[in-house]
N, C-alpha and C positions, 0 to 999 in steps of 0.2 A: 381550480380544476383538481379533481381527485385522480390520483395515479397509483400505479403499482409497478414493482420491479423485482428482479431476482439478484441474489448475491452469489457470485461464483468467481473466485480468483482466476486470473488468466492461467496460472500454473496448474489449476485443477481441470482444465479442459482436456478432453481426450486428444491424443495425437500419436503419430507413429514413433516418435523419437524421445520417449521417456518423460516429457514434461509438456504441459500445455503451452501453446505458442500462437503466433499470429498466422495460423494455418487455416486450411479450408474448414477444419472443425470449428474454428472461431466464427467464421462466416455462417456456418450451419447453425451455431448456437444463436446468433443474431436472428436468423430466420425463425428459430424456435420461439424466441422471445416475442417476436411479432405475432406468430401463430397463437401464442398463449395470451395475447391481449396485454402484454407488458409494455412499458414505456421507458424503463430504466434498467441498466445493467451496472451493478456495483462490482468493481474489480479489485479493490485494495491498491496499495501503492505499486508503481511499476519500476521502482528503482532497483539497481543491482544489489544483490544480497551477499552477506558475508557469513561469518561463523553463526551457526544456529539457523540459518536459512530464512530468517524473518524479514519480510518486506518492510518492517518498521525499524530495521537497523541496516541502513543502506550506506554504501560507500560514497554516495553523493546525492544531494537534493536536486541535482540538475542533470541526471543521467538515467538511461533506461537499462533494463535487465537484458544482457545479451542472450540469456537462456530463451527468451521469447522470440528471437529471430527465427523465422520459419525456414528450416533447411530445404523443404521442398521447393520453395520459391528460389532459393539459391541454386538448386538443381536446374530449374527452368531457365535461370539466367546464365547457365553454363559455368557457374563458379564451383559446383560440386557435381559428383556423379551419384546415381542411385546406389551403386555398389559401395562407394565410400561411406555413405550414410548408413547403409544396411549392415556393414561390417562392424560399426561402432557399437559397443556394449553400453546401453543406457538403462539396464535393469530388465528383469523378466516379469515383474508384477505390474500389470496395467493399472492397478488400483492405488499404487504407492509410488511416489517419486523417489528414486535412488540418487540423492544429491551428490554422493561421492562419485558415482559413475558419470553423472552429468558433468561434474567439474573436470573429471579426468579426461573425458572423451569429446566433449563439445568444442572446447577451445582449439584442439588440434585441427578439427574440421573447419572451424572459422578461420584459422590461420591459413589453411590451404585456399579457402575462398578469397581471403585477403590478397594472397600472392597473385591469384588469377585475375582478381579485380584490378589490381595495379597494372597488370599487363594489358588487360582489355581496355581500361579507361585511359591509360596514358601510354599507349603503344608507340606514339610518335616521339616519346620522351626517352632520352638515354636512361639506361638502367639506374645509374647513380643519381639521376634527377627525380626519379619516380616518387620517392618518399617525400621530397619537398613538394611535389605536385599534390600528394595526398594532403599535406598540411594546408596548402592553399585552398583546396576544396573544402576541407573541414572548417577553415576560417570563414568561408562563404556560407556554410550550411549550419554550423553548430554555434551555440552560445559560448561566450568566453568561459563561463563556469563549467560547461560540459567539457571543454578542452582542458581545463584544469584537472578534471577528473581523469582524463586520458593520461595526462602526465603523471598524476598520482599513482595510477594503477601500474604504469610502466616502472615507476620507482619501487612500488611495492613488490613487483616481480623480481626486480634487481636485488632487493634486500630480503629475498626468500620469504615473502608474504608477511613479514613483520610489520606491526603498526608503526606509523611515522615517528613516534616518540622513541623508538629503538634504532632509528637510522643514524648514520654518521652525523655529527653535530652540524657541519657546514650546510648540509641539505635539509636537516631537520629544522634549523632556524632560518632557512631560505636565504642564505647569503647570495647576492646577485651573481658572483662568479661561479658558484656551485650550480645555480639554476641554469646558467648558460652552458656549463660543461656537461651536466647530465642531460640537458635537452639535446645536445649534439650526440652524446654517447648513445642515448636511448631513442633516437629519432624514429627508427623504423618500428620499434615496439609501441611508441606513442601513436604512430600511424595506424597500427593494428587496432588499437582501442578506438581511434577516431573512425575507422571503417565500421566497427561494430555499432557505434552510435549513429552513423549515417544510415546504415541498414535498419537499425531499430526504428528510427524516425520515419524512414520511407514506408516501412511495413505498417507501423502503428497508424500513421495518418491515413493510409489507405483503408485499414480496417475501421477506424473511427468514422471516416467519411461514409463508408457503407452502412454502418450502424445508424448514423444520423439520417441517411437517406431513407431508411426503413422506419423512421420515427422513434428510434431508440437513442436515449441520451446515456452517456457514460458518466458514472459516479466513481471518482477516485478519492484517495486519501492523501492528506498532508500531515505526516507526523510532526508534532510541534518541535521536537528536538532532532538534531542530527547525531550521527555516530561520532565518537572520538576518533576511531580508526576510519577516517574518511577524508575526502578531498576538501570538504568545506572547512573542517577544523584546521587542516594543515595550510591550506592556501589563504585563508582569511582569519588568522588568529585574533585580529582586532575585534572581531564580532563577539568574542567569548570572554568569560572570566578566567583569563590566563595570567600567570605572573610573567616577569621579564624573561624567564627561561622557557616560555611557552608550555608551562605545566598548569593544569587546572587548579584554581583556588578552591573550587567547590563543584559538585556534580549533582545531577538530578536524581529524583526518586520519589517515594511516597512514605509518609509516616507510619508508625505502627498502628494497627487497627485490629478488628476482631478476627481478620483472616491471617494476619501475620504479626506476631509479637515484636519482631524486630524491623518491621516495615519492608519496603522494597528499595534496593540499591540499584538503580538503573545504570548509573555511571556516565550518562551523556553529559557533555560540556554544557554549562549554563550560559545564557546570553548576557552580554554586557548591555543591558537595556538603555543605559545612559548614552552609550556610544550610538546605539540605533536611533535614539531620539534626536541626537545632534545631526545625524545624516538623513533625517526625514524617513527613516525606516526603508532606505533604498534597497538594501539586500532583500528585505521581506517583500517589497514590491516586485522585484525581479523573480523571487521565488514563486509568488502567487501568479505572476504573469506566465511563468513556465507551466505551473499546474493548470491554469486556464487554457493553455495551448494543448494540453494532454486530455483534459476532462471537460465535460459540460457542467458537472456539479462537483464541488470539492467538499469532502467531509473533513473538518479540522479536528484532528485527534487531540485529546487532553485539553479541551477548550479552557478548562478552569485555570490552566497554567498562564493564560494571558491576564488573569486577574491577580492571582498569587501563585508563586511557584515554591516548591519545597527544595531547600538548599542544604546539601550534606557536605561537610568539610572533606576535602580530598584526602584519601588515604584511609578513611574509615572502613571497617568491615561490615557494618550494618547501617541502617538509616535512622537509628535511635537518636542520634545527636544532631539531627537536622533541624532547620527552622524555616518558617514561612517568610518569604520576601515579596515585596510588591512588584507585580508585573506591569506591563505598559497600559493595561486597561483599554478603555474605548478609543484612546488616541490612535492606536495603530490601525483600527478599523475605519476611523474617520479618514486617515491618510489613504487607505485603500479606496474608499469611495471617491476621494478626490483624484487619485491616480488613475483609476479606471473610468472615471466620469459617470458613475451610476450609483444610485442610492441603494438599490437592492442587489447585492452581490449574490452569485449562485453558490452560497456557502451553507453547509449544515454543521451545526456545532455538536461535537461528541461531548455531551454534558452529563456523563454517567458518573457514578460514585458519590462520595460525600460532597455535597455542595453547600456553600455558605450563602447568606443573603446577598453578599456583594457579587457572587457569581451569577445569581439569578438576576440581579440588576444589570450586569453587563450583558447577559443574554437578551434581556428586554430592550436595552439600548441599541444593540446591533440589529434586532429584529430577525436574527437567524432562527430557523427552526431547530429545536433540540431533538433528542432521541428518546423513544420509549421502547422498552424491551419487555416483552411478555414474560420471559423466564424470570424476571425480577419481581413480577407483579403479585405473587401469591405468598409472599413472606411475611406480610404485616396485616393479615386479615383484609378488611376492606379499606385500609388507610393508605395503601401504597399509591404513590403518584403514577405508577406504571400500569395501574388498572384503567381500562379504556373509559370508564365513566368519569375519570378525572382529566381526560385529555382536552386540549384546545385544538383547533384545526392546524395551527402553525407548529406541527411536529412531524417527525418521521417515525413510524412504528415498525418494529422488528419482532419476529418471534424470538430470534436470538441473533447475535452477531458472530463474527468469526472467532471471538474469544469464548463463546458459550458452547456448551454441549449441544448436540442436536436435540430437537424437540423430543424425539422418541427416547433418547438416552437420558435426558433431563427428567422426563415424566416417570421413567422407570426408577430413577434414584430419589424421587420426591418423598419427603416424609409423609406420614399418614394424614397429619393435620392439614398440610398444604394441599394434598391430593383431594381430601374431602371438601376443602374450600373451593378448589378449582372446579370440582364436579357441581357444587352448588351454584357457582358463578356462571358456568357455561350451561347448566341444565342438561348435562350429557351423561347421565348415569347409565344409559343403555348403550353407549358407544363402546364397541369392542376395543380393547387396549391397542391392537395393531392399527386402528383407524383414528385414534384420538388426536393425532397430529393435525388432522383436517379440522377439528373443532377449534384449535388454537389459530390455525391459519384463517378460518372464517372470522374469528374474533378480531384479528388484526385488520382484515380487509373491510369489515363493516364499521370499524371505528371512524371517528371524525377526522383522524389524521390525514393530511393532504397527500401524503405519500406512505405507502406500505411496501416494505422490502422483506422478502422471504428468502432465506438461504435455499439453494437447490436441494440440499440434503433433507430439508424439512418437507418439501413437496414430495420427495421420494420416500419419506418415512424411515430413513436410515438411522441406525443406532450410533452409539458412541464411537464405534470403529471408524465412522466417517467424519468425526470431528476435525475441524481445521486446525485449531490451536488451543492449547491449554496453558494459560499464562503461568510463568514461573517454573516451567519445565523445559528441558532441552533434550533433543534427540528423537522426538516423535512427532513434531509439529510440522505444519505446512506441507504434508505429504499426500493427503487424500486427493484422488483423481476420479472424475466422473468417467464411467465406462461408455463407450460408444453404444448408442441405442438404449441406454438406461433411462433417459428422459424420453419416454415413448409417446406416441400419438394420443393414447388414452389419457395420460397424465396432462399433456398439453391442452387437450379439450376440456378437462376438468378445471384447469387453471383459468382458462378463458371464461368458462361459465361462471365461475366465482367472481372473476373481475367484472363481468357484465352485471351479475346480480347485485353487486355492491357499488355500481356506478364508477368503476375505475377503468373503463375502456373508452 
């Protein structure tokens, strides 16, 4: 079945309070997707973000971003007032997220909601017992790994936001007596984070249920690595290549290439794959289970890392001295098939970048669809595997991903040879420059790829100012927001007509 969808991070939705959320605007966007003949909404990871605001650097692989909790719903539940929400400063530019102001002003509001929720939910309980009642409720509703995140964040607050490797030794290395003492000391702060996760899951399940009822599937992402400054690394050190003092032996990154003479030093902890093998990849099974509870389709980021991963000695300033190591290969995916009891898992492989023959073999063995990106297609004349005449049906085509410039921005910056080749390939020499994005959208939709996903910015013909992320830069990413009414009826009708014309409705 041929399908199509749109890419729009939850944070990029319009809303009243500074950042996209599980608000009425999210439900309205689902309705717009249906009206436009779409079947998939790609949203990127939903995890809580830290420094740099990237959803690919989360404090936990098993928690949701509290920024997405809809404040208006909390008002309806009597946990906040309109006045309290309206008085908070979330920034004045509706097109850009002001993360500093979101961080400073959203959590005090959520804390007020938490205190009122405790009172309303456990009114028959004595005041000193209410926090214990919160923990009991969290134990019923949340995964163990999610509650580990709540403990981690309470500790992080206690230690002035420092990463766990800078905490006092007794809690850094998780001595049992220290865990018990801090658990008691920070009991109410832990309960506050548990409340956030309970509300996140309540609101997300409702929104996802509505999307599914309208024929819209949700595509999310699973980053292959977790953050060092995160609950997974601190709570489960045995999963990673750490020494006896819980320090990394090596970290993740990419080798030098034509784009970077020193490579990319990501700094994520690397997995101890031998330990994972011995445990039957149980942590990974739980992680995928959590992802499948959030999403209908899961895009596995940096898929090639399961074949081979780049290992950089800890403490290096660049990625130059790294080396390739063997990953788990097909074994981990066979375990997933066994664990979930199905041969065809709803997984899409992010197979972009330099790929070796062994990565292609792994992709073929799994049967997962890979990705094709049109913005990569015009760099090698007619030889590029990203040109549609080279596709098979088992792939997902994008005009660009969240890491690419918008179509309009990319086309404007194209060198003359690539531009001339694209004009020849599309046969669009008469198309006005301000309309050329539609030619590339048509190219994606009419390809044989079984799924075509187009960023909302490309449907709107927006320029570089609307770019979601520019890799290897900090301070300007993940900020763009869709304005209310910007995706208008005329555009939605045009989207539907194209989806119908190319058999994707």
